[in-house]
C-alpha positions in Angstrom: 0.0 0.0 0.0 1.3 3.5 -0.8 2.3 5.7 2.1 -0.3 8.3 1.0 -3.1 5.8 0.7 -2.2 4.2 4.0 -2.3 7.6 5.7 -5.7 8.2 4.2 -7.0 5.0 5.8 -5.5 6.1 9.2 -7.4 9.4 8.8 -10.6 7.6 8.1 -10.1 5.5 11.2 -9.4 8.5 13.4 -12.5 10.5 12.5 -15.1 8.1 14.2 -12.8 7.7 17.2 -12.7 11.5 17.5 -16.5 11.7 17.4 -16.8 9.0 20.1 -14.5 10.8 22.4 -16.3 14.1 22.0 -19.7 12.4 22.7 -18.4 10.7 25.8 -17.0 13.9 27.2 -20.4 15.6 26.6 -22.3 12.8 28.3 -20.1 13.1 31.3 -21.6 16.6 31.9 -24.9 14.7 32.7 -23.9 12.3 35.5 -26.1 9.3 35.6 -28.0 10.7 32.6 -29.5 13.5 34.8 -29.0 17.2 34.6 -27.0 18.5 37.6 -25.5 21.8 38.8 -22.0 22.6 37.5 -20.5 22.3 41.0 -21.8 18.7 41.2 -19.9 17.5 38.1 -16.6 15.7 38.5 -13.6 17.9 38.3 -11.8 15.9 35.5 -14.8 16.4 33.2 -14.0 20.2 33.1 -10.5 19.4 31.8 -12.1 18.5 28.4 -9.9 15.5 27.8 -12.3 14.1 25.2 -13.4 17.4 23.6 -10.0 19.1 23.5 -7.4 16.4 23.6 -8.9 13.5 21.6 -11.3 15.8 19.8 -10.1 19.2 18.6 -6.4 18.3 18.6 -7.1 15.1 16.8 -9.1 16.6 14.0 -6.0 18.4 12.5 -3.9 15.2 12.1 -7.0 13.3 10.7 -7.6 15.9 8.1 -3.9 16.0 7.1 -3.8 12.3 6.8 -6.9 12.3 4.6 -5.3 14.8 2.3 -1.9 13.0 1.8 -3.4 10.7 -0.8 -4.2 13.5 -3.2 -1.2 15.7 -2.4 0.3 16.9 -5.7 2.5 19.7 -4.4 5.4 20.6 -6.7 7.7 20.7 -3.7 11.1 22.3 -3.4 12.9 22.8 -6.7 9.7 22.0 -8.6 10.1 18.3 -8.0 6.8 16.5 -7.4 8.5 13.7 -5.5 10.2 16.2 -3.3 6.8 17.8 -2.6 5.3 14.5 -1.6 8.2 13.7 0.6 7.9 17.0 2.3 4.2 16.4 2.8 4.9 13.1 4.4 7.5 14.6 6.6 5.1 17.4 7.7 2.5 14.7 8.6 4.9 13.5 11.3 4.5 16.9 13.1 0.7 16.6 13.0 0.9 13.0 14.2 3.0 14.3 17.1 0.2 16.8 17.9 -2.3 13.9 17.8 -0.1 11.9 20.2 0.0 14.8 22.6 -3.8 15.4 22.4 -4.6 11.7 22.9 -2.0 11.4 25.7 -3.6 14.3 27.5 -7.0 12.6 27.3 -5.5 9.3 28.5 -3.9 11.0 31.5 -7.1 12.8 32.5 -9.2 9.7 32.1 -6.7 7.6 34.2 -6.8 10.2 37.0 -10.6 10.3 36.9 -10.9 6.5 37.0 -8.6 6.3 39.9 -10.3 9.1 41.9 -13.9 8.2 41.2 -16.9 10.4 40.7 -18.2 13.3 42.7 -21.5 12.2 44.3 -23.8 12.8 47.3 -22.8 10.8 50.4 -25.1 10.4 53.4 -23.0 9.9 56.4 -24.0 8.3 59.7 -22.8 9.5 63.1 -19.6 11.4 62.8 -19.3 10.7 59.1 -19.7 13.7 56.8 -22.7 14.2 54.6 -22.6 16.1 51.3 -21.1 16.2 47.9 -17.6 14.7 47.9 -15.2 12.1 46.4 -15.8 9.1 48.6 -13.3 6.8 46.9 -9.5 7.0 46.9 -6.8 5.2 45.0 -9.2 3.2 42.9 -10.5 1.0 45.8 -14.0 1.0 44.3 -12.7 -0.8 41.2 -12.1 -4.0 43.0 -14.9 -3.7 45.6 -18.2 -3.1 44.0 -20.0 -2.9 47.3 -18.5 0.5 47.9 -20.6 1.9 45.0 -23.5 2.2 47.4 -21.8 5.1 49.1 -23.0 7.4 46.3 -26.7 8.1 46.9 -27.1 10.7 44.0 -27.0 11.0 41.1 -28.4 7.5 40.5 -26.0 5.1 38.7 -23.3 7.8 38.7 -20.5 5.3 39.4 -21.0 3.0 36.4 -21.7 6.1 34.3 -18.5 7.7 35.3 -16.4 4.5 35.1 -17.7 3.4 31.7 -17.4 6.7 29.9 -13.9 7.4 31.2 -12.9 3.9 30.3 -14.1 4.5 26.7 -12.1 7.7 26.6 -9.0 5.9 27.9 -9.3 3.1 25.4 -10.0 5.4 22.5 -7.1 7.6 23.5 -4.8 4.7 23.4 -6.0 3.6 20.0 -5.5 7.2 18.7 -1.9 7.2 20.1 -1.2 3.9 18.3 -2.6 5.2 15.0 -0.6 8.4 15.2 2.5 6.4 16.1 2.0 4.2 13.0 1.7 7.4 10.9 5.0 8.6 12.3 6.7 5.4 11.0 4.7 5.7 7.7 5.7 9.3 7.3 9.4 8.5 7.8 9.2 5.8 5.2 7.3 8.1 2.8 9.9 10.9 3.3 12.8 8.6 2.8 11.5 6.3 0.0 8.8 8.5 -1.6 5.3 7.5 -2.5 6.2 4.0 -3.8 3.2 3.2 -5.8 1.4 6.5 -6.3 1.5 8.9 -9.2 5.2 9.6 -8.9 6.0 5.9 -8.7 4.0 5.2 -11.8 5.7 8.0 -13.7 9.1 6.9 -12.5 8.5 3.3 -13.7 7.2 4.5 -17.1 10.3 6.7 -17.4 12.6 3.8 -16.6 10.9 1.5 -19.0 11.1 4.2 -21.7 14.8 4.7 -21.1 15.5 1.0 -21.4 13.4 0.6 -24.5 15.2 3.6 -26.2 18.5 2.0 -25.4 17.5 -1.3 -26.9 16.2 0.5 -30.0 19.4 2.5 -30.4 21.6 -0.6 -30.0 19.5 -2.6 -32.4 19.3 0.1 -35.1 23.0 1.0 -35.0 25.0 -0.6 -37.8 27.8 -3.0 -36.8 31.2 -1.3 -36.3 33.0 -4.0 -38.2 31.2 -3.1 -41.4 32.5 0.5 -41.3 36.1 -0.6 -40.5 36.1 -3.2 -43.2 34.7 -0.7 -45.7 37.3 1.8 -44.8 40.0 -0.8 -45.1 38.7 -2.1 -48.4 38.3 1.4 -49.9 41.0 2.1 -52.5 41.8 5.6 -53.2 43.6 6.3 -56.5 46.0 9.2 -56.6 45.1 10.0 -60.2 42.1 12.2 -59.7 39.7 13.3 -57.1 36.8 12.1 -59.3 38.1 8.6 -59.4 38.4 8.7 -55.6 34.9 9.9 -55.1 33.5 7.4 -57.5 35.3 4.5 -55.9 34.3 5.6 -52.5 30.6 5.8 -53.5 30.8 2.4 -55.1 32.4 0.8 -52.1 30.0 2.4 -49.7 26.8 2.0 -51.7 25.8 -1.5 -50.2 26.7 -0.3 -46.8 24.8 3.0 -47.1 21.7 1.2 -48.4 21.8 -1.2 -45.4 22.3 1.6 -43.0 19.5 3.7 -44.5 17.1 0.7 -44.1 18.2 0.3 -40.5 17.8 4.0 -39.8 14.4 4.2 -41.6 13.1 1.3 -39.5 14.4 2.7 -36.3 12.9 6.1 -37.0 9.5 4.5 -37.6 9.8 2.6 -34.3 11.0 5.7 -32.4 8.3 7.8 -33.9 5.7 5.3 -32.9 7.2 5.0 -29.4 7.4 8.8 -28.8 4.0 9.6 -30.4 2.3 7.0 -28.2 3.8 8.6 -25.1 2.7 12.1 -26.3 -0.7 10.8 -27.0 -0.9 9.3 -23.6 0.1 12.6 -22.0 -2.4 14.7 -24.0 -5.2 12.2 -24.0 -8.2 13.5 -22.0 -9.0 11.4 -19.0 -12.5 9.8 -19.1 -14.9 11.6 -16.8 -16.8 9.5 -14.2 -20.5 9.3 -14.7 -22.5 12.0 -12.9 -24.0 10.9 -9.6 -26.6 12.6 -7.4 -25.0 13.6 -4.1 -23.1 10.3 -4.0 -23.7 7.5 -1.5 -27.1 7.6 0.2 -29.3 9.4 -2.3 -27.7 7.6 -5.3 -27.8 4.2 -3.7 -31.4 4.5 -2.5 -32.5 3.9 -6.1 -31.0 0.4 -6.0 -32.6 -0.7 -2.7 -35.1 -3.0 -4.3 -32.6 -4.5 -6.7 -31.0 -6.6 -3.9 -31.7 -10.3 -3.3 -35.1 -10.9 -1.8 -33.9 -13.0 1.1 -31.5 -10.3 2.2 -34.3 -7.7 2.0 -36.8 -9.8 3.9 -34.4 -10.9 6.6 -33.1 -7.3 6.9 -36.5 -5.7 7.5 -37.5 -8.6 9.7 -34.5 -7.8 11.9 -36.1 -4.5 12.8 -38.8 -6.2 14.8 -36.7 -6.6 18.0 -35.8 -2.9 17.7 -39.2 -1.5 17.1 -41.4 -3.7 19.3 -40.0 -2.7 22.8 -40.2 1.0 22.0 -43.8 0.7 20.7 -44.9 -1.4 23.6 -43.5 1.1 26.1 -45.0 4.0 24.2 -48.5 2.4 24.2 -48.4 1.4 27.8 -46.7 4.6 28.9 -44.4 2.6 31.1 -40.7 1.8 31.0 -39.8 -1.9 31.2 -36.1 -2.4 32.1 -36.3 -6.1 30.9 -37.4 -5.0 27.5 -34.8 -2.3 27.3 -32.1 -4.7 28.2 -33.3 -7.2 25.6 -33.3 -4.4 23.0 -29.8 -3.3 23.9 -28.5 -6.9 23.9 -29.9 -7.5 20.4 -28.5 -4.2 19.2 -25.0 -5.1 20.5 -25.2 -8.5 18.7 -26.2 -6.6 15.5 -23.2 -4.2 15.9 -20.9 -7.2 16.3 -22.5 -8.9 13.3 -21.8 -5.8 11.1 -18.1 -5.9 12.0 -18.0 -9.6 11.0 -19.7 -8.8 7.7 -16.9 -6.4 6.8 -14.4 -9.1 7.8 -16.1 -11.7 5.6 -16.4 -9.2 2.7 -12.6 -8.8 2.7 -11.6 -12.5 2.9 -12.6 -13.9 -0.5 -10.0 -13.8 -3.2 -12.4 -12.2 -5.7 -13.5 -9.5 -3.3 -12.5 -5.9 -4.2 -11.6 -5.3 -0.5 -8.2 -6.7 0.5 -7.7 -8.4 3.9 -5.2 -5.8 5.0 -4.7 -4.2 8.4 -7.1 -1.4 7.7 -10.1 -3.5 6.6 -9.6 -6.2 9.3 -8.8 -3.8 12.1 -11.9 -1.6 11.3 -13.9 -4.8 11.3 -12.9 -5.5 14.9 -13.9 -2.0 16.2 -17.7 -2.7 16.2 -17.3 -5.9 18.1 -15.3 -4.1 20.8 -17.9 -1.4 21.1 -20.6 -4.1 21.4 -18.5 -5.7 24.2 -18.2 -2.4 26.0 -22.0 -1.9 25.7 -22.7 -5.2 27.4 -20.2 -4.4 30.2 -22.3 -1.3 30.9 -25.6 -3.2 30.9 -26.2 -2.4 34.6 -27.3 1.1 33.4 -29.4 1.4 30.3 -28.3 4.9 29.4 -24.5 4.3 28.8 -25.2 0.9 27.3 -27.7 2.2 24.8 -25.5 5.2 24.1 -22.5 2.9 23.3 -24.7 0.8 21.0 -25.8 3.9 19.2 -22.2 5.0 18.7 -21.4 1.5 17.5 -24.2 1.6 14.9 -23.1 5.0 13.7 -19.5 4.0 13.3 -20.5 0.8 11.5 -22.6 2.8 9.1 -19.7 5.3 8.6 -17.4 2.4 7.7 -19.9 0.8 5.3 -20.6 4.0 3.4 -17.1 5.6 3.3 -14.5 2.9 3.7 -13.4 1.8 0.2 -14.0 -0.5 -1.5 -17.6 -0.2 -0.4 -20.5 -2.7 -0.5 -22.9 -2.9 -3.5 -25.3 -0.1 -3.9 -28.4 -2.0 -2.8 -26.7 -3.2 0.4 -25.5 0.4 1.3 -29.1 1.6 0.9 -30.4 -1.3 3.0 -27.8 -0.6 5.7 -28.8 3.1 5.8 -32.5 2.4 6.3 -32.0 -0.3 8.9 -29.5 1.7 10.9 -31.6 4.9 11.0 -34.7 2.9 12.2 -32.6 1.1 14.9 -31.0 4.4 16.0 -34.4 6.1 16.5 -35.8 3.1 18.3 -32.9 3.2 20.8 -33.3 6.9 21.2 -37.0 6.4 21.9 -36.2 3.9 24.7 -33.8 6.4 26.3 -36.4 9.1 26.3 -39.0 6.8 27.9 -36.5 5.9 30.6 -36.5 9.5 31.6 -40.2 10.3 31.3 -42.2 7.1 32.1 -42.3 5.3 35.4 -40.5 1.9 35.7 -42.6 -1.2 35.6 -41.3 -4.8 35.9 -42.7 -7.8 34.2 -41.8 -10.0 37.1 
């Protein structure tokens, strides 16, 4: 893979991670999913580790990495290869900025996890009562019974722990991706863009040079013919006319042979050079016009997909829609139904990652089983796993599943090579319906009273 193309894939991977970090930091301003006063929010949330470190500072390297693939700067001294190497070298500086931003988010998250959340503690006897940090040195991580110290906000400990853990993991992944770009940038600066435009032009130039040398050596008359002709030429001292006539006679067969060689070589050279000129001046074919690309264009091909895929896909929406509709009709929030919906959504997110993996494995597939495709296929499964770890509280679990569905949809629509048009349209419709169903469940959790089946 070219250094520029690999950097573009890294930029594509960084963008959803950046969005996840920003969303997690925003959710931390609502401890337990409730609106609280600013003085009741954990101190580390105000450090903006996810918004500033893994968010704003990470956008710049991601955009730079995305633009390296199409960088056609003339560079210093007007050399295109020099410009590309300078661009790859400059990407190392932006990768260092990304490492610093993600490192800042990781440090803030680690401190917040070790300290624990700010919550309301009701003391007994001489114990203090009020808003404080009841945990120290991460003791609550190994002893879950200590979580009962926090009386308000409700479920603030799993909320705090899960979101800061996501920030910690995402920050580490961002550091790893930026570190990979540092190595990729060094290789690109030293070796150039090996298989990009410059590499193709260089290979064409080398092949042209070798072909010209072969043509020249083949067309050049043998040296021995000239020496033998010169040795065999007899010059009479009688008159200059006799000398010229003898020379013309002695050289006539050789001149005819040389002229035939030269004529044939000129024809070959003219064909060779004219083809190169035509290739340079030939107008590149324009791609067919498409309407706003992706979603709007692909929606026309929705019903062209296989019938089993369409039927099974739309039938898969029943576990998403049914719990939300039932809670809306009964005006009651059922935790068991919400958990079942989130568990099903987590399995779907993991399935989508496996679908990308399976799409890249066949030999005839346009997607290659490289690090980019396979690593991005693992991300949805990890997000589904994190969602199930947060299943004690429906709000962070459902939020993580929503993030997983959004990232999976982003990969399916933008990560090249993409799926067939009908499948992208189907994925878009199914994902939108699933997202709104989960959002409806979260809204009912806040407005409707809880009611258990058992």
